[in-house]
C-alpha positions in Angstrom: 0.0 -0.3 0.0 1.9 3.6 -1.3 0.9 6.5 1.0 2.0 9.7 -0.2 1.8 11.9 2.5 1.7 11.6 6.4 -1.6 12.9 7.5 -2.4 9.6 4.2 -0.3 7.4 6.5 -1.7 8.1 9.8 -5.3 7.8 8.7 -4.2 4.7 7.8 -2.7 3.6 10.6 -5.9 5.1 12.8 -8.7 3.3 10.8 -5.9 -0.2 12.1 -6.5 0.9 15.1 -10.4 1.4 15.4 -10.6 -1.6 13.3 -9.3 -3.8 15.9 -6.8 -4.6 13.9 -4.3 -3.1 16.1 -5.3 -3.4 19.8 -4.8 -1.8 22.4 -1.7 -2.6 24.2 0.5 -3.8 20.5 3.6 -2.6 19.2 3.2 -0.7 15.8 5.5 -1.7 13.5 9.2 0.2 13.4 10.1 3.1 11.4 11.7 1.3 8.6 9.0 -1.9 8.5 6.6 1.2 7.6 8.6 2.9 5.7 8.9 -0.1 3.7 5.2 -1.2 4.1 4.2 2.3 3.2 6.5 3.8 0.6 7.3 6.1 2.3 10.2 8.4 3.6 11.2 7.2 7.7 11.0 11.1 8.4 7.2 11.2 7.0 6.3 8.3 9.3 8.2 9.5 12.5 5.5 12.5 11.8 2.7 10.6 11.2 3.5 9.2 14.6 4.0 12.5 16.5 0.5 13.5 14.7 -1.0 10.2 16.1 0.6 10.7 19.6 -0.5 14.1 20.3 -4.1 13.0 19.6 -3.4 10.3 22.0 -4.0 7.0 19.9 -0.3 5.7 20.0 1.8 6.3 23.1 5.8 6.7 22.2 8.2 4.9 24.5 11.5 5.7 23.9 14.5 2.6 22.8 10.9 0.3 22.7 8.4 1.6 19.9 5.1 3.1 19.7 2.2 0.8 21.2 -1.1 1.4 20.3 -2.7 3.6 23.7 -5.5 2.1 25.7 -8.6 4.4 26.1 -9.3 5.7 29.2 -11.9 8.2 31.3 -9.6 11.3 31.4 -9.2 10.4 27.2 -12.9 12.0 26.5 -12.9 14.5 29.1 -10.1 16.1 27.6 -12.2 16.2 24.0 -14.8 17.0 25.0 -14.0 19.6 27.7 -12.2 21.4 24.4 -16.3 21.3 23.1 -17.7 22.3 25.8 -15.3 26.0 25.6 -16.4 26.6 22.3 -19.9 26.0 23.3 -19.8 29.3 25.7 -21.1 27.0 28.9 -22.8 28.3 31.7 -24.2 28.1 35.2 -27.2 27.5 34.0 -26.2 25.1 31.7 -24.2 22.8 34.1 -26.8 23.1 36.2 -28.8 21.6 33.7 -26.7 18.7 33.2 -25.5 18.3 37.3 -29.3 17.4 37.7 -29.9 14.7 35.5 -26.9 12.8 35.9 -26.3 13.5 39.8 -30.2 12.7 40.5 -29.7 9.9 38.5 -26.7 8.8 40.6 -27.7 9.3 44.0 -31.1 7.0 42.9 -28.9 4.4 41.7 -26.2 4.7 45.2 -29.0 4.5 47.5 -30.4 1.8 45.5 -26.4 -0.8 44.5 -23.4 1.0 46.9 -21.8 -1.6 49.2 -20.8 -0.9 52.7 -17.5 0.1 51.2 -18.6 2.9 48.0 -21.1 4.3 51.1 -18.8 4.7 54.0 -16.7 6.6 51.1 -19.2 9.2 51.0 -20.3 9.3 54.1 -16.5 10.0 54.7 -16.3 12.6 51.8 -18.2 14.3 53.8 -16.5 14.7 57.3 -13.6 15.7 55.6 -15.5 18.7 53.1 -17.2 18.9 57.5 -14.5 19.8 59.2 -12.6 22.0 56.9 -12.0 25.7 57.0 -10.4 26.6 53.7 -12.5 27.4 50.5 -10.0 25.2 48.6 -10.3 22.5 51.1 -14.1 22.2 50.8 -13.9 22.2 47.0 -11.8 19.9 47.3 -14.7 17.5 50.0 -17.2 18.4 48.2 -16.0 17.1 44.4 -15.1 13.8 46.4 -18.5 13.8 48.3 -19.9 14.1 45.0 -17.6 11.9 42.8 -18.7 9.1 46.1 -22.1 8.8 45.2 -21.1 8.9 41.7 -19.0 5.4 41.9 -21.9 4.3 44.3 -24.4 4.3 41.7 -22.3 1.7 39.5 -22.7 2.6 36.4 -19.9 3.5 34.2 -21.6 5.5 31.7 -23.1 7.6 34.9 -19.5 8.4 35.6 -18.0 9.0 32.4 -21.2 11.5 31.9 -19.6 13.2 35.5 -16.2 13.0 34.7 -17.0 15.1 31.1 -18.4 17.9 33.3 -16.1 17.9 35.9 -13.6 20.3 35.9 -17.0 23.0 35.2 -18.7 21.2 38.6 -15.1 22.4 40.5 -16.0 26.2 39.2 -19.1 25.4 39.9 -18.8 24.7 44.2 -15.7 27.9 44.3 -18.9 30.2 42.5 -21.3 28.1 45.6 -18.8 27.6 48.9 -17.8 31.8 48.5 -21.1 32.0 48.5 -22.6 32.4 52.1 -26.2 33.3 51.1 -26.7 29.4 48.6 -24.2 26.7 51.5 -26.7 28.4 54.5 -28.9 26.6 51.5 -27.8 23.8 49.3 -25.1 22.3 52.1 -27.8 20.8 54.0 -28.6 18.6 51.4 -25.6 16.7 51.5 -26.9 15.1 55.1 -30.2 14.3 53.6 -28.6 12.8 50.0 -26.0 10.8 52.2 -29.1 9.5 54.6 -31.2 8.3 51.8 -28.5 6.4 51.0 -27.8 4.5 53.8 -31.3 3.4 54.2 -31.5 2.3 51.0 -34.3 4.8 50.4 -33.5 5.9 46.0 -36.4 8.4 46.2 -35.0 10.4 49.1 -31.3 10.7 48.1 -33.0 11.5 44.4 -35.5 14.1 45.4 -32.2 16.0 48.1 -29.7 16.0 45.6 -32.2 17.4 42.9 -33.4 19.8 45.4 -29.7 20.8 46.2 -28.3 21.1 42.8 -31.5 23.9 41.5 -29.9 26.0 45.0 -28.3 28.2 41.7 -30.9 28.4 39.5 -32.6 31.1 41.9 -29.7 32.2 43.8 -26.8 32.8 41.4 -29.1 36.2 40.3 -27.0 37.3 36.8 -24.1 34.7 37.3 -26.6 32.3 36.3 -26.6 32.8 32.1 -23.3 34.5 32.9 -20.1 32.2 31.0 -19.0 29.9 33.2 -15.7 31.2 33.1 -16.1 34.8 33.2 -18.5 33.7 37.1 -15.5 31.5 38.3 -13.2 34.3 37.2 -14.8 37.5 39.3 -15.3 34.8 41.8 -11.2 34.9 42.3 -11.0 38.2 42.1 -12.9 38.7 44.6 -11.2 35.6 46.9 -7.4 37.5 46.0 -9.0 40.6 47.8 -9.9 38.6 50.6 -6.6 37.6 51.1 -7.3 34.1 49.5 -4.8 32.7 47.1 -7.3 30.1 44.9 -5.7 30.1 41.7 -7.7 28.6 38.6 -4.7 26.6 38.1 -5.3 25.0 41.9 -8.8 23.9 40.7 -7.8 23.2 37.7 -5.2 20.2 38.9 -7.8 19.7 42.0 -9.9 18.0 39.3 -7.8 16.1 37.3 -5.8 15.0 40.7 -9.8 13.2 41.5 -9.7 11.8 38.6 
């Protein structure tokens, strides 16, 4: 098979990966063999492999070769984040999405979570309640919601939550830096936990729905602003009050929780 450019080679190799001819973890032929097989220079082969690596289709290991990449949830999140960033996500958009995903997750967690998963949810809530610093409270809030989603026992639900996780962290910053929102929304955490502990799906789901709905009435003009703008405004206010929380801190927290 003769190829005329690095892009054609990258496309051909991608098709072999997608079609299952090259399975996750498989070692690709060497640059020399690919050059001979496709009739192009080794420099073009190298550039095509670099393209595939940038797209996370292969992993290039110095001294060993190129391997087909094992796809992860994080890969999907990164790609979706690129799409969401172009769509001007607002707090309203995110709240609506979270209500769909997390209300179902709370219901399923009440039905399915085992003892260890219920314990993880409770421990996350204890850590949240015991936190004084804003960044620690955001971290605890994220851990609580992640634990509920994990307790649902559905990989699709967990993947959907992780797809919006970076934005969820930003929304949590907006909520937890607002005393009125905290006063109204945080008590629902305990109701969610109680519903899960007591195997009462409706109680857990209703509490999650109410918890996530608070922002719809409490955010004011922020509700329909670009979430990135809202986040930067929240960070600016925190900076003025002596807090050193940065956007990088939030994004790092989201990645570390994955």
